[in-house]
DRENTORKOL-3810 file (N, C-alpha, C; in nm, 4 decimals):
REM DRENTORKOL-3810
@n.u->0.0882; n.v->-0.1171; n.w->-0.0031; ca.u->-0.0020; ca.v->-0.0079; ca.w->0.0000; c.u->0.1000; c.v->0.1382; c.w->-0.0035
@n.u->0.0572; n.v->0.2236; n.w->-0.0532; ca.u->0.1220; ca.v->0.3417; ca.w->-0.0675; c.u->0.1159; c.v->0.4332; c.w->0.0495
@n.u->0.0195; n.v->0.4195; n.w->0.1335; ca.u->0.0118; ca.v->0.4752; ca.w->0.2533; c.u->-0.0184; c.v->0.4077; c.w->0.3802
@n.u->0.0511; n.v->0.4132; n.w->0.4669; ca.u->0.0440; ca.v->0.3503; ca.w->0.5980; c.u->-0.0818; c.v->0.3609; c.w->0.6671
@n.u->-0.1715; n.v->0.4647; n.w->0.6212; ca.u->-0.2976; ca.v->0.5098; ca.w->0.6785; c.u->-0.4032; c.v->0.3978; c.w->0.6293
@n.u->-0.3773; n.v->0.3335; n.w->0.5380; ca.u->-0.4978; ca.v->0.2492; ca.w->0.4824; c.u->-0.4713; c.v->0.0956; c.w->0.5591
@n.u->-0.5953; n.v->0.0677; n.w->0.6200; ca.u->-0.5811; ca.v->-0.0492; ca.w->0.7029; c.u->-0.6457; c.v->-0.1645; c.w->0.6527
@n.u->-0.6293; n.v->-0.2936; n.w->0.6556; ca.u->-0.6936; ca.v->-0.4098; ca.w->0.5890; c.u->-0.8230; c.v->-0.4150; c.w->0.6666
@n.u->-0.9314; n.v->-0.4028; n.w->0.5942; ca.u->-1.0881; ca.v->-0.4314; ca.w->0.6236; c.u->-1.1558; c.v->-0.5652; c.w->0.6124
@n.u->-1.1895; n.v->-0.5930; n.w->0.4991; ca.u->-1.2634; ca.v->-0.7320; ca.w->0.4764; c.u->-1.2404; c.v->-0.7410; c.w->0.3365
@n.u->-1.2644; n.v->-0.8677; n.w->0.3147; ca.u->-1.2427; ca.v->-0.9352; ca.w->0.1592; c.u->-1.3736; c.v->-0.8807; c.w->0.0889
@n.u->-1.3282; n.v->-0.8536; n.w->-0.0499; ca.u->-1.4276; ca.v->-0.7974; ca.w->-0.1379; c.u->-1.5473; c.v->-0.8803; c.w->-0.1397
@n.u->-1.5392; n.v->-1.0151; n.w->-0.1476; ca.u->-1.6505; ca.v->-1.1070; ca.w->-0.1496; c.u->-1.7393; c.v->-1.1121; c.w->-0.0371
@n.u->-1.7004; n.v->-1.0449; n.w->0.0719; ca.u->-1.7762; ca.v->-1.0590; ca.w->0.1965; c.u->-1.8839; c.v->-0.9336; c.w->0.1990
@n.u->-1.8544; n.v->-0.8476; n.w->0.0922; ca.u->-1.9382; ca.v->-0.7132; ca.w->0.0748; c.u->-2.0129; c.v->-0.7299; c.w->-0.0601
@n.u->-2.1028; n.v->-0.8188; n.w->-0.1123; ca.u->-2.1710; ca.v->-0.8144; ca.w->-0.2330; c.u->-2.2429; c.v->-0.6999; c.w->-0.2755
@n.u->-2.3013; n.v->-0.6598; n.w->-0.3829; ca.u->-2.3753; ca.v->-0.5630; ca.w->-0.4313; c.u->-2.4739; c.v->-0.5327; c.w->-0.3444
@n.u->-2.5233; n.v->-0.4160; n.w->-0.2907; ca.u->-2.6197; ca.v->-0.3870; ca.w->-0.2289; c.u->-2.5946; c.v->-0.4115; c.w->-0.0668
@n.u->-2.4962; n.v->-0.4664; n.w->-0.0313; ca.u->-2.4666; ca.v->-0.5007; ca.w->0.0982; c.u->-2.4106; c.v->-0.3855; c.w->0.1867
@n.u->-2.4185; n.v->-0.4082; n.w->0.3115; ca.u->-2.3437; ca.v->-0.3071; ca.w->0.4209; c.u->-2.2809; c.v->-0.4055; c.w->0.5208
@n.u->-2.1731; n.v->-0.3713; n.w->0.5516; ca.u->-2.1042; ca.v->-0.4594; ca.w->0.6640; c.u->-2.0225; c.v->-0.3732; c.w->0.7598
@n.u->-2.0611; n.v->-0.3890; n.w->0.8911; ca.u->-1.9816; ca.v->-0.3302; ca.w->0.9981; c.u->-1.8704; c.v->-0.4143; c.w->1.0356
@n.u->-1.7323; n.v->-0.3322; n.w->1.0368; ca.u->-1.6070; ca.v->-0.4095; ca.w->1.0716; c.u->-1.5533; c.v->-0.3210; c.w->1.1855
@n.u->-1.4539; n.v->-0.3682; n.w->1.2697; ca.u->-1.3707; ca.v->-0.2984; ca.w->1.3586; c.u->-1.2511; c.v->-0.2767; c.w->1.2987
@n.u->-1.1984; n.v->-0.1564; n.w->1.2920; ca.u->-1.0653; ca.v->-0.1363; ca.w->1.2280; c.u->-0.9880; c.v->-0.0469; c.w->1.3523
@n.u->-0.8751; n.v->-0.0877; n.w->1.4157; ca.u->-0.8172; ca.v->-0.0104; ca.w->1.5094; c.u->-0.9227; c.v->0.0464; c.w->1.6129
@n.u->-0.9949; n.v->-0.0327; n.w->1.6609; ca.u->-1.1029; ca.v->0.0126; ca.w->1.7584; c.u->-1.1906; c.v->0.1092; c.w->1.7222
@n.u->-1.2188; n.v->0.1160; n.w->1.6026; ca.u->-1.3203; ca.v->0.2051; ca.w->1.5505; c.u->-1.4339; c.v->0.1151; c.w->1.4524
@n.u->-1.5537; n.v->0.1530; n.w->1.4768; ca.u->-1.6467; ca.v->0.0511; ca.w->1.3947; c.u->-1.6915; c.v->0.1553; c.w->1.2656
@n.u->-1.6442; n.v->0.0710; n.w->1.1532; ca.u->-1.6503; ca.v->0.1303; ca.w->1.0118; c.u->-1.7455; c.v->0.0580; c.w->0.9468
@n.u->-1.8406; n.v->0.1101; n.w->0.8457; ca.u->-1.9311; ca.v->0.0421; ca.w->0.7854; c.u->-1.8713; c.v->0.0618; c.w->0.6310
@n.u->-1.8701; n.v->-0.0533; n.w->0.5698; ca.u->-1.8228; ca.v->-0.0626; ca.w->0.4368; c.u->-1.9400; c.v->-0.1265; c.w->0.3460
@n.u->-1.9789; n.v->-0.0485; n.w->0.2379; ca.u->-2.0974; ca.v->-0.0321; ca.w->0.1546; c.u->-2.0571; c.v->-0.0600; c.w->0.0185
@n.u->-2.1422; n.v->-0.1524; n.w->-0.0589; ca.u->-2.1107; ca.v->-0.1842; ca.w->-0.1896; c.u->-2.2491; c.v->-0.1365; c.w->-0.2706
@n.u->-2.2232; n.v->-0.0298; n.w->-0.3467; ca.u->-2.3509; ca.v->0.0030; ca.w->-0.4485; c.u->-2.3099; c.v->-0.0089; c.w->-0.5859
@n.u->-2.3502; n.v->-0.1185; n.w->-0.6378; ca.u->-2.3327; ca.v->-0.1278; ca.w->-0.7840; c.u->-2.1972; c.v->-0.1680; c.w->-0.8267
@n.u->-2.1174; n.v->-0.2350; n.w->-0.7207; ca.u->-1.9843; ca.v->-0.2529; ca.w->-0.7429; c.u->-1.8957; c.v->-0.1631; c.w->-0.7041
@n.u->-1.9351; n.v->-0.0309; n.w->-0.6733; ca.u->-1.8505; ca.v->0.0622; ca.w->-0.6094; c.u->-1.8476; c.v->0.0444; c.w->-0.4410
@n.u->-1.7313; n.v->0.0721; n.w->-0.3964; ca.u->-1.7135; ca.v->0.0432; ca.w->-0.2461; c.u->-1.6967; c.v->0.1840; c.w->-0.1733
@n.u->-1.7749; n.v->0.1991; n.w->-0.0772; ca.u->-1.7480; ca.v->0.3127; ca.w->0.0259; c.u->-1.7373; c.v->0.2836; c.w->0.1664
@n.u->-1.6714; n.v->0.3760; n.w->0.2365; ca.u->-1.6762; ca.v->0.3287; ca.w->0.3908; c.u->-1.7182; c.v->0.4612; c.w->0.4731
@n.u->-1.7735; n.v->0.4446; n.w->0.5854; ca.u->-1.8318; ca.v->0.5593; ca.w->0.6707; c.u->-1.8195; c.v->0.5038; c.w->0.8106
@n.u->-1.8047; n.v->0.5816; n.w->0.8998; ca.u->-1.8125; ca.v->0.5695; ca.w->1.0451; c.u->-1.9362; c.v->0.4831; c.w->1.0559
@n.u->-1.9660; n.v->0.3907; n.w->1.1120; ca.u->-2.0756; ca.v->0.3086; ca.w->1.1491; c.u->-2.1766; c.v->0.3719; c.w->1.2333
@n.u->-2.1310; n.v->0.4512; n.w->1.3271; ca.u->-2.2228; ca.v->0.5265; ca.w->1.4337; c.u->-2.2670; c.v->0.6584; c.w->1.3797
@n.u->-2.4185; n.v->0.6523; n.w->1.3729; ca.u->-2.4771; ca.v->0.7843; ca.w->1.3052; c.u->-2.4346; c.v->0.9070; c.w->1.4049
@n.u->-2.3994; n.v->1.0001; n.w->1.3206; ca.u->-2.3819; ca.v->1.1502; ca.w->1.4060; c.u->-2.4769; c.v->1.1891; c.w->1.4851
@n.u->-2.6151; n.v->1.1442; n.w->1.4642; ca.u->-2.7183; ca.v->1.1961; ca.w->1.5425; c.u->-2.7208; c.v->1.1491; c.w->1.6867
@n.u->-2.7402; n.v->1.0118; n.w->1.7109; ca.u->-2.7232; ca.v->0.9684; ca.w->1.8447; c.u->-2.6517; c.v->0.8249; c.w->1.8481
@n.u->-2.5657; n.v->0.7987; n.w->1.7473; ca.u->-2.4730; ca.v->0.6581; ca.w->1.7612; c.u->-2.5552; c.v->0.5471; c.w->1.7094
@n.u->-2.6534; n.v->0.5494; n.w->1.6248; ca.u->-2.7215; ca.v->0.4455; ca.w->1.5735; c.u->-2.6414; c.v->0.3646; c.w->1.4873
@n.u->-2.6428; n.v->0.2288; n.w->1.4556; ca.u->-2.5743; ca.v->0.1473; ca.w->1.3776; c.u->-2.6109; c.v->0.1375; c.w->1.2343
@n.u->-2.5529; n.v->0.2222; n.w->1.1573; ca.u->-2.6072; ca.v->0.2633; ca.w->1.0132; c.u->-2.5903; c.v->0.1151; c.w->0.9394
@n.u->-2.5104; n.v->0.0194; n.w->0.9757; ca.u->-2.5029; ca.v->-0.0983; ca.w->0.8802; c.u->-2.6123; c.v->-0.1814; c.w->0.9050
@n.u->-2.6995; n.v->-0.1602; n.w->1.0098; ca.u->-2.8323; ca.v->-0.2377; ca.w->1.0476; c.u->-2.9560; c.v->-0.1570; c.w->0.9837
@n.u->-2.9195; n.v->-0.0379; n.w->0.9063; ca.u->-3.0142; ca.v->0.0349; ca.w->0.8534; c.u->-3.0629; c.v->-0.0052; c.w->0.7137
@n.u->-3.1141; n.v->0.0872; n.w->0.6436; ca.u->-3.1553; ca.v->0.0595; ca.w->0.5029; c.u->-3.0715; c.v->0.1169; c.w->0.3998
@n.u->-3.0513; n.v->0.0590; n.w->0.3136; ca.u->-2.9565; ca.v->0.1214; ca.w->0.1921; c.u->-3.0597; c.v->0.1108; c.w->0.0696
@n.u->-3.0721; n.v->0.2401; n.w->0.0140; ca.u->-3.1611; ca.v->0.2783; ca.w->-0.0896; c.u->-3.0582; c.v->0.3494; c.w->-0.2069
@n.u->-3.0107; n.v->0.2913; n.w->-0.2940; ca.u->-2.9288; ca.v->0.3482; ca.w->-0.4032; c.u->-2.7816; c.v->0.3935; c.w->-0.3070
@n.u->-2.7720; n.v->0.5222; n.w->-0.3184; ca.u->-2.6640; ca.v->0.5727; ca.w->-0.2337; c.u->-2.6845; c.v->0.6197; c.w->-0.1171
@n.u->-2.8070; n.v->0.6049; n.w->-0.0542; ca.u->-2.8474; ca.v->0.6752; ca.w->0.0526; c.u->-2.8790; c.v->0.5545; c.w->0.1590
@n.u->-2.8268; n.v->0.5767; n.w->0.2895; ca.u->-2.8374; ca.v->0.4823; ca.w->0.4029; c.u->-2.9262; c.v->0.5524; c.w->0.5043
@n.u->-3.0157; n.v->0.4765; n.w->0.5563; ca.u->-3.1095; ca.v->0.5397; ca.w->0.6548; c.u->-3.0791; c.v->0.4656; c.w->0.8004
@n.u->-3.0531; n.v->0.5482; n.w->0.8797; ca.u->-3.0133; ca.v->0.5019; ca.w->1.0205; c.u->-3.1618; c.v->0.4274; c.w->1.0735
@n.u->-3.1313; n.v->0.3164; n.w->1.1453; ca.u->-3.2572; ca.v->0.2452; ca.w->1.1932; c.u->-3.3183; c.v->0.2907; c.w->1.3138
@n.u->-3.2380; n.v->0.3871; n.w->1.3826; ca.u->-3.2865; ca.v->0.4343; ca.w->1.5158; c.u->-3.3875; c.v->0.5477; c.w->1.4969
@n.u->-3.3317; n.v->0.6790; n.w->1.4331; ca.u->-3.4233; ca.v->0.7826; ca.w->1.4094; c.u->-3.4534; c.v->0.8318; c.w->1.2642
@n.u->-3.4100; n.v->0.7484; n.w->1.1544; ca.u->-3.4321; ca.v->0.7801; ca.w->1.0208; c.u->-3.3525; c.v->0.8853; c.w->0.9657
@n.u->-3.2487; n.v->0.9308; n.w->1.0091; ca.u->-3.1513; ca.v->1.0232; ca.w->0.9597; c.u->-3.0996; c.v->0.9521; c.w->0.8250
@n.u->-3.0588; n.v->1.0258; n.w->0.7157; ca.u->-3.0292; ca.v->0.9723; ca.w->0.6055; c.u->-2.9012; c.v->1.0365; c.w->0.5731
@n.u->-2.7916; n.v->0.9509; n.w->0.5042; ca.u->-2.6722; ca.v->1.0018; ca.w->0.4638; c.u->-2.6468; c.v->0.9410; c.w->0.3082
@n.u->-2.5561; n.v->1.0289; n.w->0.2319; ca.u->-2.5209; ca.v->0.9652; ca.w->0.1055; c.u->-2.3956; c.v->0.8902; c.w->0.1309
@n.u->-2.3900; n.v->0.7568; n.w->0.1146; ca.u->-2.2615; ca.v->0.6982; ca.w->0.1418; c.u->-2.1394; c.v->0.7386; c.w->0.0760
@n.u->-2.1634; n.v->0.8034; n.w->-0.0210; ca.u->-2.0274; ca.v->0.8538; ca.w->-0.1125; c.u->-1.9639; c.v->0.9753; c.w->-0.0428
@n.u->-2.0421; n.v->1.0487; n.w->0.0098; ca.u->-1.9930; ca.v->1.1913; ca.w->0.0805; c.u->-2.0100; c.v->1.2108; c.w->0.2179
@n.u->-2.1011; n.v->1.1303; n.w->0.2875; ca.u->-2.1285; ca.v->1.1705; ca.w->0.4185; c.u->-2.2557; c.v->1.2629; c.w->0.4364
@n.u->-2.2965; n.v->1.3230; n.w->0.3432; ca.u->-2.3880; ca.v->1.4383; ca.w->0.3418; c.u->-2.5273; c.v->1.3979; c.w->0.3780
@n.u->-2.5748; n.v->1.4888; n.w->0.4624; ca.u->-2.7006; ca.v->1.4386; ca.w->0.5119; c.u->-2.8128; c.v->1.4839; c.w->0.4201
@n.u->-2.8788; n.v->1.3685; n.w->0.4113; ca.u->-3.0183; ca.v->1.3793; ca.w->0.3098; c.u->-3.1360; c.v->1.3952; c.w->0.3807
@n.u->-3.1459; n.v->1.3689; n.w->0.5033; ca.u->-3.2646; ca.v->1.3993; ca.w->0.5941; c.u->-3.2154; c.v->1.3946; c.w->0.7331
@n.u->-3.2596; n.v->1.4652; n.w->0.8276; ca.u->-3.2366; ca.v->1.4653; ca.w->0.9636; c.u->-3.3175; c.v->1.3748; c.w->1.0367
@n.u->-3.2903; n.v->1.3595; n.w->1.1591; ca.u->-3.2457; ca.v->1.4575; ca.w->1.2652; c.u->-3.1018; c.v->1.5029; c.w->1.2786
@n.u->-3.0163; n.v->1.4142; n.w->1.2240; ca.u->-2.8783; ca.v->1.4367; ca.w->1.2074; c.u->-2.8629; c.v->1.5794; c.w->1.1643
@n.u->-2.7521; n.v->1.6408; n.w->1.2243; ca.u->-2.7136; ca.v->1.7683; ca.w->1.1959; c.u->-2.5654; c.v->1.7701; c.w->1.1524
@n.u->-2.4858; n.v->1.6616; n.w->1.1662; ca.u->-2.3426; ca.v->1.6652; ca.w->1.1288; c.u->-2.3332; c.v->1.5651; c.w->1.0275
@n.u->-2.2383; n.v->1.5883; n.w->0.9445; ca.u->-2.2114; ca.v->1.5024; ca.w->0.8073; c.u->-2.1373; c.v->1.3850; c.w->0.8866
@n.u->-2.1752; n.v->1.2498; n.w->0.8064; ca.u->-2.1185; ca.v->1.1365; ca.w->0.8522; c.u->-1.9849; c.v->1.1143; c.w->0.8091
@n.u->-1.8919; n.v->1.0871; n.w->0.8845; ca.u->-1.7369; ca.v->1.0788; ca.w->0.8550; c.u->-1.7333; c.v->0.9742; c.w->0.7541
@n.u->-1.6661; n.v->0.9937; n.w->0.6419; ca.u->-1.6281; ca.v->0.8943; ca.w->0.5281; c.u->-1.4658; c.v->0.8679; c.w->0.5217
@n.u->-1.4355; n.v->0.7500; n.w->0.4646; ca.u->-1.2948; ca.v->0.7010; ca.w->0.4519; c.u->-1.2555; c.v->0.6512; c.w->0.3168
@n.u->-1.1737; n.v->0.6912; n.w->0.2639; ca.u->-1.1156; ca.v->0.6413; ca.w->0.1323; c.u->-1.1226; c.v->0.4786; c.w->0.1402
@n.u->-1.1176; n.v->0.4250; n.w->0.0229; ca.u->-1.1186; ca.v->0.2756; ca.w->0.0048; c.u->-1.0481; c.v->0.2334; c.w->-0.0997
@n.u->-0.9522; n.v->0.1478; n.w->-0.0814; ca.u->-0.8777; ca.v->0.0762; ca.w->-0.1952; c.u->-0.8719; c.v->-0.0730; c.w->-0.2092
@n.u->-0.8819; n.v->-0.1231; n.w->-0.3220; ca.u->-0.8859; ca.v->-0.2855; ca.w->-0.3264; c.u->-0.7678; c.v->-0.3262; c.w->-0.3726
@n.u->-0.6923; n.v->-0.4312; n.w->-0.3189; ca.u->-0.5667; ca.v->-0.4868; ca.w->-0.3523; c.u->-0.5870; c.v->-0.6442; c.w->-0.3496
@n.u->-0.5755; n.v->-0.7217; n.w->-0.4477; ca.u->-0.5602; ca.v->-0.8594; ca.w->-0.4406; c.u->-0.6949; c.v->-0.8992; c.w->-0.3661
@n.u->-0.8168; n.v->-0.8510; n.w->-0.3986; ca.u->-0.9257; ca.v->-0.8940; ca.w->-0.3343; c.u->-0.9557; c.v->-0.8620; c.w->-0.2016
@n.u->-0.8863; n.v->-0.7758; n.w->-0.1469; ca.u->-0.9080; ca.v->-0.7314; ca.w->-0.0075; c.u->-0.9196; c.v->-0.5610; c.w->-0.0247
@n.u->-1.0292; n.v->-0.5198; n.w->0.0738; ca.u->-1.0690; ca.v->-0.4060; ca.w->0.0962; c.u->-0.9732; c.v->-0.3219; c.w->0.1885
@n.u->-0.9247; n.v->-0.2190; n.w->0.1748; ca.u->-0.8427; ca.v->-0.1377; ca.w->0.2655; c.u->-0.9248; c.v->-0.0083; c.w->0.2823
@n.u->-0.9182; n.v->0.0386; n.w->0.4033; ca.u->-0.9934; ca.v->0.1623; ca.w->0.4470; c.u->-0.8862; c.v->0.2499; c.w->0.4937
@n.u->-0.8939; n.v->0.3824; n.w->0.4694; ca.u->-0.8131; ca.v->0.4810; ca.w->0.5193; c.u->-0.8536; c.v->0.5269; c.w->0.6720
@n.u->-0.7758; n.v->0.5136; n.w->0.7292; ca.u->-0.8048; ca.v->0.5722; ca.w->0.8934; c.u->-0.7371; c.v->0.6955; c.w->0.9151
@n.u->-0.7847; n.v->0.8056; n.w->0.9286; ca.u->-0.7344; ca.v->0.9528; ca.w->0.9467; c.u->-0.7080; c.v->0.9585; c.w->1.1083
END
């Protein structure tokens, strides 16, 4: 890897199209999402009240928190619907030899 900030996350085959998976990387819970073969990573805890986003609903590029219905664009973390008022932190993703690596800042 070109940057030591990228950490091994999960095998590509474990996150099929339309799936969301929660994983722990360095003590932080990260959600990896596959939308049409494109992979994205966000903090798994909703910025509203810490709901587990990976247990929510994915509709296109929008994930809905199962606790209070906040919605975020998985590509950017942008809020699509409240009650959340903070953008969801996102992480860069790389794939190497069938393994997903997530940038931890």
